[in-house]
N, C-alpha and C positions, 0 to 999 in steps of 0.2 A: 504493500500500500504506500510505503514511503516514496518509492520511485515514481508512481503515478502522481502523487501529490507534488513532487518536485517538478515533474514535466508540466503539469497543468498550471502551476504557479509561475513557471519560467517564461522567458521570451522566446523559447525554442518552439517552433511549430510542432504540434502533436503528430507523431507518426514516424518520420524518417529517423533512422538511427544516427547517432553521432559517429563520425569517422575521423580517424587520426589525420590531422593536417587540414581538416575542413572546419571552417567557422560558419555556423548558420547565420543567414541574413535575417536580421530582426525586422519585424513589422513595426512601422511607426504608429503612433496613436491615431493619426487621421486615417491610416490604412485600416486599422482595426475597426474604427467607427464606420467607415464606408463599407467594409466587408460585412459587418453585422447587419447594417441596414439592407444591403443587397441580398444577403443570405435569407434573412427573415422575410423579405418581400417575395422571394422565389417560393419559399415554403407556403406563405399565405396564399399565393396565386395557385400553387399546385393543389392545396387542400380545397380551394374553392371549386376547382375543376372536378375533384373527387365528389364533393358535396352535391354539386349541381347534376352530376351524372348518376347520383345515388350509388356511389362506390365507396369502398372502405379501404384504407391503407392500414399498415401495421403500427405498432407502438402506441404511445399515449395519444397521438393524433387519431389513430384508428379507433381507440376507445371513445374519444370525443365525437368522432363522426357517427359511431354507433348510437351514442346518446342523442345526437341530433336527429338521426333517422328514426329512432324508436320513440323518443319522448319529446321531440321538437325543442330540445335544449340547444340554444345557439352554440355553434362550434367554439366561438371565441371564449365563451364563459366556461364551457365544459373543459376545454383544453387547459385553461388557467387553473381551474379547480382541481382537476385530476393530477396536475403536476405538483400541488402543494406539498404532499409528503416527501417528494424528491428534493425540494428546497432544503428541508431539514437534514436529509441524508447528505446532501452536498456540503452543507455547512459543517456538519459533525465530522465527516470522513475526508473531505477534500479542502476544507477551509473556507473562510468567508469570501475570499476573492472569487473562487469558482462559483460559489452559491449566488453571489451578486450578479456575475456575468450570465449565469443560467436564468436568474429571475428577469434580467434585462431582456434577454433574447426571447423568452417565453412571453413576456409582457408585450414585446413588439409584435410577435406573431399574432397574439390575441387582439391587439388594437388594430393591426392591419387587416386581419380576417374579419373583424367587425365592420371596418370601414369599406372594405373592397367591394361589397355588394352595391354601394352607391357609386362606385367608380367604373365597374365592369358588369355588363349583363350579356349573357350568351343567348342570342335568338335561336341558335341551333348548336348543339354540342354532341357530337358522336361519342358514344360511350367508349369505343375502342380507342379513339384518339385521346379522350380524356384520361384513360388508364395509362397510356404511354407518355403523353405530354405531362400529365400531372405527376406521375412517378419520376419523370426526368427532372422537372422543376424542383420537386422536393429533394431529390438526390443531390442535385447541384447545389441547392441552397444549404443542405446539411454539410456537404463537402467544404463549402466556403467557410461555414462556421467552425468546423473541425480544424481547418487549417489556421484559424485565428483563435484557437484554444477556447472555443465556446461551443456549448451544446444546447439542446432543447430539453434538458432534464430527462427524467424517466429512463427509457432503454438506452438513450444515447450515452449517458454517463456509464452505464454498465458495459456498453460496447467499447468505449474508449479505455475503460479500466482493464478489461480482459485483453485488449490488444497490447497495451503497454506493459502488462505484468506477465502474461503467459504466451503472448505472440499470436493469439487467434485474431484473424482479420476482423476489424470492426464490422465490415459489411456482412460477413457470414454470421456473426453473432446477432446482428440486427435482423437478418433474414429469418433466423430460427425463431426469434421472439415475435416477429411480425406474423409469421405463419401461424403461430399459436393464437394470436388475436384473430386472425382471419378464420381459423377453425371455429372459434367461438361465435363468429358472425355468420356461419354457414346457414343457420336456421332462419336468419332475418333477411337474407338476400335471395333473389332468384338465382338459378344455376348460372345464367349468363353473366349477371352482375358479379357473382362470386368469382367466377373464372377470370373476369377482367380485373377484379380487385387483386387477385393473386398475381396476374401479369404486371399490374402497376407496382406492387410491392417488389417483385423480382427486378424490374427496371430500376427502381429506386436503389435497391441494395447492391445491384451489380455496379452501379456508378461508384458507390463507396468501395466495394471490393476491388475494383480495378484501379482506383485512383488514390485511395487512402491506405497505402501500404507502407510498412516500416522498411522495406527493402528497395524502394523506388525513389527517384527524384533527388538523390544525393549524389553529386558528381565529385569524385576525388580530384584534387588539384595537382 
């Protein structure tokens, strides 16, 4: 646990291993701010596509979408509320800095998801396209946040922890947890919507698996 705490608190991007003779390039404050805003915007847009197409993704976002589909609880409110226990976990296990960054990112996604309905309205949205594009947007958004030492609470924290401690790729951990959420959603979705939800989750997590690896993107000098 001490190693992941040091990584998350440091200025070193999460994922790539330190190599002898290589000095990681640090992100500046304004780069972190821009990345967090862009990453959360991508996630908010991706989840809107899932919601409008009556699809579900994995993780805490998937739980929030299920609550919206089943009980008409707004996604933004459910997403923020379901993440509450994970703020406490992040504070106790990873420190206040990580907890505050998580709270900031989740709050931004919640705010943007609540406001985005007044900014964008789809007159027609094919469910197959929504699964692929929505999963892609969420995946890229999460990748941007991960690269700037920020997550969206819940399963993201566990995925980063396992990658940095035991070397299991964050994307594969996330995919396993996501499929567990989708399995619970099977009875609430039609067969076509369920299949497309699985495809969307696979797209999201393959983006992380291919691009958020500890053995890539470090070039020896």
